[in-house]
C-alpha positions in Angstrom: -92.6 28.1 26.9 -89.5 27.8 24.7 -88.0 25.3 26.9 -91.5 23.6 26.9 -91.6 23.4 22.9 -88.0 22.3 23.0 -88.7 19.4 25.0 -91.8 18.4 23.1 -90.0 18.6 20.2 -87.2 16.4 21.6 -89.8 13.9 22.8 -91.4 13.8 19.4 -88.1 13.2 17.5 -87.5 10.4 20.1 -90.7 9.0 19.7 -90.6 9.1 15.5 -87.0 7.4 15.5 -88.1 4.7 18.0 -91.0 4.0 15.6 -88.7 4.0 12.7 -86.3 1.5 14.1 -89.2 -0.6 15.4 -90.6 -0.6 11.9 -87.2 -1.7 10.2 -87.1 -4.4 12.7 -90.4 -6.5 11.8 -90.2 -5.4 7.9 -87.8 -8.3 7.5 -89.9 -11.6 8.0 -88.0 -15.2 8.6 -84.6 -13.5 9.2 -84.2 -14.7 12.8 -82.1 -17.7 13.1 -81.8 -20.5 16.0 -78.7 -19.8 18.3 -76.8 -22.5 16.5 -77.1 -21.1 13.2 -76.5 -17.7 11.3 -73.4 -15.7 11.4 -71.7 -13.7 14.1 -72.5 -10.3 13.4 -69.8 -7.5 14.8 -70.9 -4.0 15.3 -67.8 -1.8 15.2 -68.7 1.8 13.8 -66.0 3.8 15.2 -63.7 6.0 13.2 -60.4 4.9 11.8 -57.9 5.2 15.0 -60.1 3.7 17.2 -61.0 0.6 14.7 -57.2 0.3 14.0 -56.4 0.0 17.9 -59.3 -2.8 18.0 -57.9 -4.8 15.1 -55.6 -7.1 17.2 -58.8 -7.9 19.2 -60.9 -8.4 16.1 -58.5 -11.1 15.1 -58.9 -13.2 18.5 -62.4 -12.4 18.7 -63.0 -13.9 15.1 -61.0 -17.1 15.7 -63.2 -17.4 19.0 -66.2 -18.1 16.9 -64.9 -19.9 13.9 -65.7 -21.6 11.8 -68.9 -19.4 12.0 -69.2 -16.9 9.4 -68.5 -13.4 10.3 -69.9 -10.3 9.4 -68.6 -7.0 10.3 -70.8 -3.8 10.5 -68.4 -1.0 10.0 -67.9 2.5 9.5 -67.7 3.3 5.9 -64.3 5.1 6.4 -62.7 2.0 7.5 -64.4 -0.6 5.3 -61.9 -0.9 2.6 -59.1 -1.4 5.3 -61.5 -4.0 6.9 -61.7 -6.0 3.7 -58.2 -5.7 2.9 -57.2 -7.3 6.4 -59.0 -10.5 5.5 -60.0 -11.2 8.9 -64.0 -10.8 8.2 -66.3 -12.8 5.7 -68.2 -9.8 4.8 -67.9 -6.0 5.4 -71.1 -4.0 5.6 -70.2 -0.4 5.5 -72.4 2.1 7.1 -72.6 5.9 6.7 -72.5 7.1 10.2 -73.7 10.5 9.2 -76.3 9.4 6.8 -77.7 6.7 9.6 -78.2 9.6 11.9 -79.6 12.1 9.8 -81.6 10.4 7.0 -84.7 8.6 7.7 -84.9 6.6 4.7 -81.1 5.4 4.8 -81.4 4.2 8.4 -84.8 2.4 7.8 -82.8 0.6 4.8 -79.8 -0.2 6.7 -81.9 -1.5 9.7 -83.6 -3.7 7.6 -80.3 -5.0 5.9 -78.9 -5.7 9.3 -82.0 -7.6 10.3 -81.8 -9.6 7.1 -78.3 -11.0 8.0 -80.0 -13.6 10.4 -77.3 -13.1 13.0 -77.4 -15.9 15.5 -74.8 -14.0 18.0 -74.3 -10.2 17.6 -71.3 -8.6 19.4 -70.5 -4.7 20.1 -67.2 -4.7 21.4 -67.4 -0.9 21.9 -66.8 0.3 25.4 -68.3 3.9 25.1 -71.7 2.7 23.7 -74.0 5.0 21.6 -77.6 4.6 21.9 -78.7 5.7 18.5 -75.7 3.9 16.8 -74.2 0.6 18.1 -76.9 -0.2 20.3 -79.7 0.5 17.8 -77.7 -1.9 15.5 -77.5 -4.8 18.0 -81.0 -4.4 18.6 -81.9 -4.5 14.9 -79.8 -7.9 14.7 -82.4 -9.8 16.2 -79.8 -12.1 17.3 -80.8 -14.5 20.0 -77.3 -13.7 21.9 -76.4 -10.0 22.0 -73.1 -9.2 23.8 -71.8 -6.0 24.7 -69.9 -4.0 27.4 -71.5 -2.0 30.3 -69.3 0.8 29.3 -69.5 4.4 30.4 -71.3 7.6 29.9 -69.1 9.2 27.5 -71.4 9.0 24.4 -74.7 7.9 26.0 -77.2 9.5 28.7 -77.9 7.5 31.9 -81.9 7.0 30.8 -80.7 5.7 27.3 -78.2 3.2 28.8 -80.6 1.9 31.2 -82.9 1.4 28.1 -80.4 0.0 25.7 -79.0 -2.4 28.4 -82.3 -4.5 27.8 -81.2 -4.9 24.0 -78.6 -7.1 25.3 -78.4 -10.6 26.4 -75.3 -10.1 28.2 -73.2 -7.0 29.5 -69.6 -7.7 30.4 -68.8 -5.7 33.4 -65.4 -3.2 33.2 -62.4 -4.6 35.4 -61.5 -1.3 36.4 -62.9 2.3 35.2 -59.8 3.6 34.0 -57.8 1.7 31.6 -56.3 1.7 28.1 -58.2 0.8 25.3 -56.0 -1.9 24.7 -56.6 -3.4 28.2 -60.3 -3.1 27.8 -60.4 -5.0 24.7 -58.4 -7.7 26.3 -60.7 -7.7 29.4 -63.6 -8.3 27.0 -62.1 -11.2 25.1 -61.4 -12.9 28.4 -64.8 -12.4 29.5 -65.6 -14.2 26.1 -63.6 -17.4 27.0 -60.3 -16.3 25.4 -58.0 -17.1 28.1 -54.6 -15.7 26.6 -55.9 -12.3 25.8 -53.6 -9.5 26.4 -53.1 -5.6 25.4 -51.9 -5.9 21.9 -50.9 -3.6 19.2 -52.4 -4.6 15.9 -49.8 -5.3 13.2 -50.9 -4.6 9.6 -49.4 -6.2 6.7 -49.6 -4.3 3.2 -53.2 -3.4 2.4 -52.5 -1.4 -0.8 -50.1 0.6 -2.8 -48.6 4.2 -1.9 -49.4 6.8 -3.9 -47.6 7.2 -7.2 -46.3 10.9 -6.0 -44.3 9.3 -3.4 -42.3 6.9 -6.0 -39.5 9.5 -6.5 -36.5 7.7 -4.3 -36.7 10.8 -1.8 -37.1 9.9 2.0 -39.9 11.7 3.3 -41.7 12.2 6.8 -45.5 12.7 7.2 -47.6 15.3 9.2 -51.1 15.3 9.8 -52.2 18.5 11.4 -55.8 17.6 11.6 -57.9 16.3 14.5 -61.6 15.4 15.6 -61.9 18.9 16.3 -60.1 22.1 15.7 -59.9 22.4 19.6 -57.7 19.4 19.7 -55.3 20.8 17.0 -51.8 21.8 17.8 -51.3 25.3 16.3 -50.3 25.1 12.4 -47.7 27.5 13.0 -45.9 25.2 15.5 -46.5 22.1 12.9 -44.7 24.4 10.4 -41.6 25.2 12.7 -41.4 21.3 13.6 -41.6 20.5 10.0 -38.7 22.7 9.0 -36.5 21.2 11.8 -37.2 17.8 11.0 -36.9 18.2 7.2 -33.5 19.9 8.0 -32.2 17.0 10.3 -32.2 14.3 7.5 -32.9 16.3 4.3 -36.4 14.8 4.1 -39.5 15.8 1.9 -42.4 16.9 4.0 -45.8 15.1 2.9 -49.1 16.4 4.5 -52.0 14.0 4.9 -55.6 14.2 6.0 -59.0 14.2 4.7 -60.8 16.0 2.2 -62.2 18.4 4.7 -58.7 19.0 5.9 -57.2 20.1 2.6 -57.2 23.9 3.2 -55.5 23.1 6.9 -52.9 21.2 5.0 -52.3 23.7 2.3 -51.9 26.3 5.1 -49.4 24.2 6.7 -47.5 23.8 3.3 -47.3 27.7 3.0 -46.4 28.1 6.7 -43.4 25.5 6.3 -42.1 27.0 3.1 -40.5 23.7 2.2 -39.4 22.8 -1.4 -41.0 19.9 -2.9 -43.7 19.5 -0.1 -46.3 16.8 -1.2 -49.9 17.8 0.0 -52.1 14.5 0.0 -54.9 15.7 2.1 -58.3 14.3 0.4 -56.3 12.4 -2.1 -55.5 8.9 -0.5 -57.9 6.0 0.4 -57.4 4.6 3.8 -55.3 1.8 2.3 -52.9 4.6 0.9 -52.7 6.4 3.9 -51.4 3.2 5.7 -48.8 2.5 3.2 -47.8 6.2 3.1 -47.2 6.0 6.7 -45.6 2.7 6.5 -43.0 4.3 4.2 -42.3 7.4 6.4 -39.3 8.0 8.4 -41.6 9.5 10.8 -45.3 10.5 11.4 -46.4 13.4 13.6 -49.8 14.2 14.3 -52.3 15.3 16.8 -54.0 12.5 18.7 -55.7 11.1 15.6 -55.5 7.9 13.5 -52.2 8.5 12.0 -50.5 7.5 15.2 -52.3 4.2 15.6 -51.7 3.3 11.8 -48.0 4.1 12.4 -47.8 1.7 15.5 -49.6 -0.7 13.5 -47.2 -1.0 10.6 -44.2 -0.8 12.8 -43.3 3.0 12.0 -41.9 5.7 14.3 -44.3 8.5 15.0 -44.8 11.5 17.5 -48.4 12.6 18.8 -49.0 16.3 20.1 -51.1 14.8 22.9 -54.0 16.6 24.9 -55.6 15.5 28.1 -59.2 15.0 27.1 -58.7 11.2 26.9 -55.1 10.7 28.2 -54.1 7.3 28.7 -57.3 5.9 27.3 -55.9 5.9 23.6 -52.3 7.2 24.3 -49.6 6.8 25.4 -50.0 3.1 24.9 -49.5 0.9 28.1 -46.2 -0.5 28.8 -47.5 -3.8 28.9 -48.8 -4.1 25.1 -47.7 -6.7 23.0 -46.2 -5.8 19.4 -44.2 -3.0 20.4 -40.8 -2.0 20.5 -38.8 1.1 20.6 -39.2 1.4 16.8 -43.0 1.6 16.6 -44.0 2.8 20.1 -45.7 6.1 19.8 -43.6 9.0 21.4 -46.1 11.5 23.1 -45.6 15.0 24.2 -47.9 16.5 26.5 -48.3 19.4 29.2 -49.5 17.8 32.1 -52.4 19.4 33.9 -54.5 18.3 36.8 -58.0 18.4 34.7 -56.7 15.7 32.5 -59.5 13.0 31.5 -62.1 15.5 31.2 -63.5 14.0 28.1 -62.9 17.0 26.3 -65.2 19.0 28.4 -62.8 21.6 29.3 -62.7 23.1 32.8 -60.0 25.7 32.3 -60.3 29.3 31.0 -60.1 29.3 27.2 -61.4 31.4 24.5 -64.1 30.5 21.7 -61.5 29.5 19.2 -58.0 27.8 19.0 -57.0 24.9 20.7 -57.7 23.9 24.5 -55.3 24.8 26.9 -53.7 21.5 27.5 -52.9 21.4 23.6 -51.9 24.9 23.5 -49.2 24.4 26.1 -47.0 22.0 24.3 -44.1 23.6 23.5 -42.2 23.5 19.9 -39.0 22.7 21.9 -40.3 19.6 23.3 -42.0 18.4 20.1 -38.5 18.9 18.4 -36.5 17.0 21.1 -39.0 14.0 20.8 -39.1 14.2 17.2 -35.5 14.2 16.5 -35.1 11.2 19.0 -37.7 9.3 17.1 -35.7 9.9 13.7 -32.7 8.5 15.4 -34.6 5.3 16.2 -35.6 4.9 13.0 -32.2 5.1 11.8 -31.2 2.8 14.4 -33.5 0.0 13.5 -33.5 0.5 9.8 
């Protein structure tokens, strides 16, 4: 009985949200544009790291459709950064959580998207999400709607079968296992950008560093957070590594992260026990974080946005890398352009046969703490890699 009620509730939720999305599409009259008019609307609502990885392809994609006006629908977390790049004519920020949870907000955003009057709508994201990117593409009402066939990481088979119909063209993957930069290049070539190649973004100045860093003392950045606590290297090991790095070149420890990671950052500061440690978690905008990482001697983090930002600003970094998405985002491919020894992220991992599980861990593990592939990364291997990266920074300074 309970299973039947749960299924009925799920079907009711599906019907209600579908009706809401349909109502939002028809609520705006006269917004549809002929194929030759109206803007290009790009739907890219990933979080910070994925967005930065995509930025080099974004420039090529926008250039492909110029002089058409280009509107980006972006996760609000990256909206300020997206505007600062100057690539897009307009950036429409989307509160992803509110879009998923609040019916009024979802309805108003879908109406806003429809009112853009898109002539072409493109979602370059490989791992599509039915209620997010696919729903936004559908809402554009554009005569031409392009996306990728993608995988099933964020979407159920029945959802993909349904939302495939919301596109006028779906680009097939070249091979199933490729780095995100390679997938981005494949997508661009399918759209006619023959010269597209895997490329690391290059971010010029997008703002100012926090005033607290203007002391003249050299520093390094540690970001101990990740998308899930199960993907975080133990804070005690971060602290031990921070002490070794600080001692190697008399560097100040700067700890960054989101507001929700402030407690984690403070715990790391206490465990490290270093004088003059600066905790910036929850105190920086994304552009300020970019500039903080640009000025750091080294950035150390889990598989998170900080590593991709460091590569994009030409700074050294070290990633404590688990195996859930191994080689999809990190390490970077050897063929990637705009990468040299000074900004290619160093990755330390403990190889396991179960890599690329999409974080659906098949190994024995407890209900808390990091997954086994993250737990297995040793302090010694991380220290060796960190000191090597510091030497590279000195060499290329």
